[in-house]
N, C-alpha and C positions, 0 to 999 in steps of 0.2 A: 685909525681914522675916526674922527667923531661923528656918529650917526646923526642923521636928520631928526632923530627923536631926543638927542642928548638936551637934557635939562628942560624938555619939554613935558608938561603934564600929560600923561596917558589916560584918557578917559576909558578905562575898562571895566565898564558898568555892565550890569546884566541887560539894561536897556540897550546898550550899543549892540550887544550880540543879538538881542531879540529885534530890533528895529529892522536889521538886514533882511530877516525872514519872517518876521511876524509870528515867530513861534520861539519856543525854548525846548531844548531836550533835557532829559533828567539831569545829566552831569553838568549841563551849563547852568544849572540853578545854583551852583556853588560859586559863581563868580561874584567877586566883592563889589560892594557899591561905592567904595571909596575911590579916590584917584592917587596914582603913584607915578614917580619919575621913573625913567628907565633904569637908573642905577638901583633903585630900591626893588624894582620889578625882577631884576636878575640877581638879587643877592638873597632872595626868599624863594624856597621851592614851591610853596603854595600859590604865590603870587605869578610864578612863571608858569604854573599849570593853569591859573585863572586866564592868563595871557594867550596860551595856547588854545584853550577852550574857546575865546572870542574868535580865533581864525577859523574854527567850524562854522562860524556864521556866514563865512563868504563861499561856502560850498552850497551852492543854490539847489533848491528842490522844487518840486512840481506841485507841492500841497498848496496851491493858491488858486483865486478865483480866476485869474487870466493867465493860466499855464500855456506852455509852449504848443500844446495839443492844438490850440485854436488857430495856429499859424501852419496847419497842415490839414490834409484831406481826412484825417479821422474826426474833426470836429469843427464846430462853430462856436465862437464866443459870443454870447447873446448880447454883451453890452459894449463890444467894440474895443474901447481903450488902446487904440493904436494897432489892433490886429488887422482891420479892414484894409488899412494902407499896405500892410505887408502882403496880404493875399490879393491884392491888386497891384502890386509891384510899385506903389506910388511912394517909396522911400529914397533917401538920399543922404549924403554926409551932412546936410543942414536940416534934415527931417527925419529923424531915426524913428519916430513913432514908438512902437513897443520895444524896439531895441534898445531903447534907453529907459525901459521900465524895470523897476526893482525885482520884477518877476522873471526878467530874461535871465537863463542860467549862464550867459556869457556876457553880461553887461561889462563894458572894458573898464571903466572907472573903478567899480567895485572888486573886479577880478585882480587888478593890479595893487589895490589896497591889501587885499588877502595875501597877495604874493610878497608885497613889502614886508608884512608882518611875519611870514613864514621865513623869509630871509633873515629878518632880525632875530627871530627865536633860534634858528639853527646857528647863527653866528654867536650867540650869547650863552645858550644852554650850558655849555662846558663850565662856564663861569659860576654856575649856580652851586652853592654848597650841597654835597651829598646829604640827604635827609631821608631818613626812615619812612617808608611808604610812598616814596616817589622814584619811579624808575626812569632816570635821565636818558637812558637808550631808547626805551619805549616812547618817551615824549618827543625825542628827535625823530623817531620813526613815523610817528604821527604828522610832524610838520613836513617830512619829505612827502609823505602821500598826500597831504592836503595841497602842498604846491603843485604836485604832479596832476591832481585832479583839477585844479583850477586851470592849469596850462592846457589841460586836454579839452576842457570846456572852450576856451579862447580859440584854440586850433580848429575845434569843430565848427565854431561860429564864424570865424575870420580867415582861417588858413594860417599861413605863417605869421607869427607875432614876435615882437622883441622879447628876447630871453634875458630878462633882468636878473642876474644871479648874485648881485650883492647888495648891502645897504649903503646908498649914496649919502654923501655928507651935504650939508647947506650949501657950499659952495661948488659943488660938482654939476651945476647947471649944464654945461655943454656935454659932459660926460653921459649925462643922462638922456641925451637926445639920440637914443640908438635906432638905427634902421630895423626893419622887420627881418627876423631870422627865416630861413627855409622851413617849410613843413618838416624836411628831414632832419634839419638841425633841431627842431622842435621835439620831434619823436625820439632822437637820441637822447636829449636832455629829460624828457619825461620818463623813458626807459631806465635812466641811470637812478632817477629819484625813486622809481618803483622797485628796483633791485635794492637800494639802500633801505627802503621801508620793510620790504620782505624780510631782510636780514635782521632788522631791529625790532619789529612788531611781534605781538604774541598771537598764537594761534587762535585763542578765545579770549574773552573778557567777561568779567562777572555781570550778573544781571544789572547791578547799579551803574555799571558803565557801558550798557548797551548803547550803540551808537558811536562808540570810538572806533577808530581805524584798527583793523587786524591784519595779519599776514594774508588771509583770503581776500580782503578788500583791495591790497596792493596787487595781488596776483590777477584779480579781475579786472582791475583797471589797466593793467598790461596787456591782457588779452583784447580788451575793448579798443584801446588806442592803436594796438597793431592792426586790427581788422579795419578800423576807420582809416587809417592811412595807407591800407593795401587796396583800397577801393578803386573803382574806375575813375572817379573824379580827379583823383591826385595824378593819375598816370595820362589823363588826356591832355592833349596839346591843341585841339582846334578850339575848343570852347574855353577851357582853363588856360588862359594866356599870360597869366602874371607868374613870372618864374618863382617867387617865393612860395607861391601856392601849388607848385608842381614837385611831386616826389621824384627824387633822383635815385631812389634805391631799387632793388629788385623785387618786382611785384611778387613773383612766386615764392620767393623766400620769406616775404612778409607774410603772405597766407599760411606759410609752413609755421612760421613762428607764433602767429595768431592762434592757429589749432593747437599747437603745443602748449601755450599758455593757458588757453581754456581747459585743455586736458589736465592740466596740472591742477586746476582747481577741483575739476570733477573727480580725480582720482586722489585727491588729498585724503579722503575719509572723514574730513570734517563736516562737510555738507551732504544731504540725501534728498533726492525728490520724494515728495509726498504722494502716495497712491489715493487718488482722490475718488477712485470708483466705489460706488454704492449700489443699492438695490434700485433706487429710482434715479431718474435724470435730474430731478430737483435736488436730491441730496449730493449728487456728484457735482452738480453746480455750486451748491453751497460749500462744498469741501473746497473746491477750487478758490471761491471767493475768500474763504477763511484763510487760504495761504497769504493773501494780499493784506488782509486787515488784522492779522494776529501780530501782537507786539514782538513776537519772536517765534520762529520754528527752523526746521533743519533745512529749510531752502533759502533762508536770508543770509545774505553774507555782510552787507553794510547798508545801515538804516539810519534815518533821522528820527530819534525818538521825541515824543511830545509829552511834556509834563502837564498833568490836570491843574496843578497850582498855579502855572503861569500862563502865558499867552500861548494857545494850543492851535490845534489842527481844525480849522473851521469848514472844512469841505462839505459837510452836510448842508450847512447853511449856504454855501457859495455855489454848490453845484446841484443841490436837490431841487425837487419840484416846487413850483409857486404855490401849489395846493397845500403844501405844508409850511407856507410862508418863507419859502427859501427862494434863491436867486437864479436858479438853472444857468449859472456862469458858463461852464463849458458843456456842450450838448453833443452827442454823437451825430455824425453825418450820416446820411442814408448809405454813402459808399462803404463806411464801416460795417454798417449793420449787414449789408449784403454780402460782405466778405466773409462772415462768419459761415461755417458749413452747415449743411444738413447733418443728421446724426449719422448718415451712411457715408459721409466724406464728400458727397457731391456738393456742389455750388447751386444756389438759388438760380433759377432761370426767369426770364420775362418780367424781371421787377428791379430794373436797374436804371433806366431811363425816365425822363420827364413824361408823364403821361401813362406809364406802365402801370396796369391795374391788376389786383388781386381780389376775389371775392371769397377765397378761402384763407384762412388764417396763416399768413407767411411766418408768424413766430413759433409754430408748432414744429415739433421734432428738429429742432436746430442743435448744435453742438453745445457741451456744458459750458464753454466759455462765453458763449453768447449771453446765456442766462445770468451769468456771473457779472458781466460787464455792461449789459444794456438795460435801462428801463424803458418799457413800452407800453402801449395801450393794453389795459386789461391785466397787466401783470401785478402780482402782489409786492407792494413797496418793502413793508417790514415793520411797520409802527401805525398805531391808530392815528386817525386825523386830528388836527387841533379842534378845538371846541367849535369854532365858527364853520368849520368845513365838515365836521362829522355828520351833521344831519343830511349831508350831500353824498357821503360815503361812509356808512356805518359799518363797513366790513373791519373785522377785528384788526387786521394788520394792513388796511389800506390797500386800494386797488388803483392804480394809475388810470386816469381818465384823460387821455390825450387826443380825444376826438369829439365828435358832435353825434347826438343821440335823440331819435325819436322817444318821446315819453307819453304815456296816457294821460290826459286830464289836465295838461297844462296849457296856459294861454300864450305862453312865449313862443316866438317863432325863431327859428334858426336859418340863417342863410349862409350857404357856402359856396365857393366858386371852385367848380371842378377842373382840374388840370387835363389836358394841356391848354384849352381855349377859354378858360375862365367861365365856363357854362354855368348859371346860377341854379342852385336847387334849395328849395325852401320847404321846411316842414315844421311842425309843432313839437318842440323838444327842448334840449338843454344843451349848452356848451359844456365840454368837460371841464371840471375843476382845475386840470393841469395844462389847459390851454391858454392862449393869448386873449382869448374872449371870456375865460372863466371869471368867477366871481371872486376869487382870491388873488389880489396882487398881479391882475392880468399883465401889467408891464413886465413882470419877471418870468413869464411863461416861455417854453421852449419854442422857438421857430421851427426846428427840424421835426418835432413831434416825438423826440426821444429824450432820455435823461441818463446821466452817465451814473452807473452803479458800482463799478469796479472798486474806486478808491474810497468808497463811502460805506460807513456803518449805518445802515438803513435802520436800525433800532434806535438810534440817537435822535432825540428832539433838537434838531439843528436850528430851530428858532431860538432856543434858549440855552443851549449847551453846545460845547465843542466836542469832538470825537477824540479818543485817545488811540489814534491809528498812526503807526510810524510811516514815514515815506521811505520806500525802498529804492536806494541807489543801484544796488546790485542783488540779484538773486540767481540762484543756480541755473533756472531755465535759459538765462541769457548766454551762460557758459556753454550750454548744449546747442544753442542757435549759433553762437560764434564758431564753435567746432563744426557744426553741419555746413555753414557757409563757406568757411575755409576749405573744408573738404570738397565742396561742390566746385570751388575755383581750382582745385589741385586735381579735379577730375577723379576724385577717391569717392565714387558715388555710394557704394556699399557702406562705407564709414558714414557718410552723411545720412543715409536711411536709417541706420542704427541709432544715430544721436537724435534725430527727428521722432523715431519710433518710441524712445524713451519718454519724450514728452506727450505723445499722442496716446500711448498704451496707459498711461496713469490717469487719464480721464476717459478711458473707454472708446476712443476713437479708432477707426480702422487704420492699418500700418500704411506706410508711405506708398510702397508699390501697389497695394491694393487701390488706395485712393486715387493714384495717377491713372491706372486702368479705368476706373469708374469715370474719370473725367475724360477720358479720351486722350489722354497724354501718354508720353513714352518715359521710360527709365533712361533718360540721356541727360547730359550736361545742361542744355538749354531749358528743358522742361523742370529739371530739379532746381536750377537757378530761380526760376519763377515760383517753384513750390516753396523753397525755404524763404523767400522774400515774403510770400503770402503768410507763411507760418509766423513770421516775426510781427505781421501788421496785426494778427489777431491776438496772439500770445502775449505780446507787450503793448498793447493798446493802452493809451493814457500814462504810460510809464517814461515819457520824454525820449522817445527813440524816433518817432516816425519823422519827425522834421528833418533830423539828421540823416536818417536812412535814405529817404528819397533823392537827397542832394548826393550823397556819397555814391549811390548807384546810378546817379544820372537819370533817373526815371522821372524827376520832378516835372519836365516839360509836358508828361502825360497826366500825372497824378494830380498836379497843382492847378492845371488849367481846366480840369473838369467842372462842369457846373456844381455849385452847391445845391444840394438837393436834401428834401425832407420827406416826410409821409404825412398825406391827409387821410384821416380815418373817420368814417361815418357808419352809423348803425341804424337801420330801419327795421321796424318790427316785422316779423313774418306774418302772413295772412292769418287772422283769427288771434294772434297773440296780443297781450297788453302788457304794459310795465308801468305802474304808477310811480311817481316820485318817491323815494330817490332811485336814481338809475344804477343799477348793477351790471356789470358785463356778464352776458348770458349767451353762449353760442347757440342754445336751443331756441331761444326767443327771438333772436336778432340775425338779419342778414347784415353782415359787416363787409364794407368796401374799403380798400386800401389802394391809394393812388399815389405814386411818386410825383411830388411837386418841385417846381423850380423855386430857388431861393437867391436867384441872381440879383433881385432887386435889393437884397440885404448885402450881398457881397458878390461882385461880378469878378469871379476869380480868374487870374490869368497867370501867365509865367513869362518872365525875361531872365535870360542867362546871368544877368548881373545878380539874381537872387540866390545864387549858389553860395555867395559869401555875403556876410553882412557888412554895411558900411561902417567904417571907422568915423567917430564923430569929428566933425570939422574942428571944433575947438581942440582936439587932441592933435590934430595935424598943424594947426596954427602954433601950438605949444612945442611940437617936434616936427619941424619941416622934413626931417629925415624919413618920416613915415610915408609909404605909398600907399594911395587909396586904393580899394578894391575896384576892378573894373566897372564902369557904368554907374558909380555911386558919387561921382562929382556933382 
């Protein structure tokens, strides 16, 4: 059958691949700049490889300004761009907002383009002449993996979706109007692709090919999708009323399969957890942070590499503080900050709700992952300030100023409104450089009072340069968490504790049972379920998991409807103390106050059960009337 691409010029340019993700991985830089017909494309191994490279552009990543974290309780997106409507449940088939944004990891139209190209590649690769240096089996394995990954993202976002398994011809308009398959059918199809990829892909790739799919990537995808579709949402019938979104398989068998798949990765011998423990808490935190920003290490399974010579990863600019001329795009919520443990495994108390106040530093003696993930008032950022901000913060590596401070000998007054009743407090002082009242690009300041550090190389001058930090799709820690969660649901609690302890021990945190006891919890299935979910929240923060997790667990009615909160920080000089300009954080000179503040005026977060599944765009349903819309999205 003639394909839809027959005799049509294929625009396989580097720009095509880059436009989709605003970035370029190292191996994608070999994509040719000319245009070729389909016949030419699959008569030459190099051109076929270039076509395969372009499909990687449809595997979305979170290294962008308006990442999916902003549509969950872990963060707030400073500049909106359609996130507000999602968090306030004001979306529908005719008003998708961020769901129709290029940063959405399951955008319908882009996903099906990627699937169409993968189908074409799989159908044609056997026709490509054998050529030295090109492994057609590996290339086919990559295409199966990419198709499985894209389908997984569609299912996570929409539920059951049409399984397009072949390349349609120009005249196949009616045949193309497929109904949605069930999530069980989608799962079976994805698993078949994963198995084919596992069979064909290599265990490792060379440094020049980092970012290509490997056997471990396909094994990890298998574990992830099994856990996803074993979760409560797909077996619920009271809220999840659309049959195509309901899993008709055996839930316990799926959890067993998810555990087995995750353990296959863990026990493969290819990957290894990195021991982050060091002499100081600061160094332990730095070691954990390095796992994330390293180009490659023993924990990374599948990444998107970014080339310095092409369009690259601009997360420093997009997420960094305004006091560095950055945009503070995705900023941590106070809920996420409060979720990180104290160093002894207990949780912070009395500092979660609007108006809660601390007069002692709430950021002291926290767990290492907190310091690797969150930028907060008084912390060292990692780079000297730009020239115009340096006189206000001459510290050698920059010290975040997310608050308001009394300063000796200045004429300027600072007036702040204290939560929860907006009582005004005025004193002579300065607005912090990194606030929305600061002197450097105040419109880009964080509303929450926090900055995202985890995905950012803070040593990079984000105002002028991109960072060469990969996006990690899969890392070994997720496999331990999948094995732990599946074990809890199978009531194999000792196994679950062992997998969690592997992650906790490598950062010097108390073991699971000790931590449960210190929190007044029991070693039973209910408390372990809560514990493993909490562990995912902090371990995988900003890695594109939270949005999906709270939906598949059906905890979103609680998490998504909580008030959006941040922190107000101010420092007043202790009696007898002076601090001339410039201000520098000093616990000996200042009495600092920290108050949880309400940000509902920015986003009045709410929950509606229609938000479990994203809306399919109205235009897609008009094009294909066999598509059934997700409930509540008409």
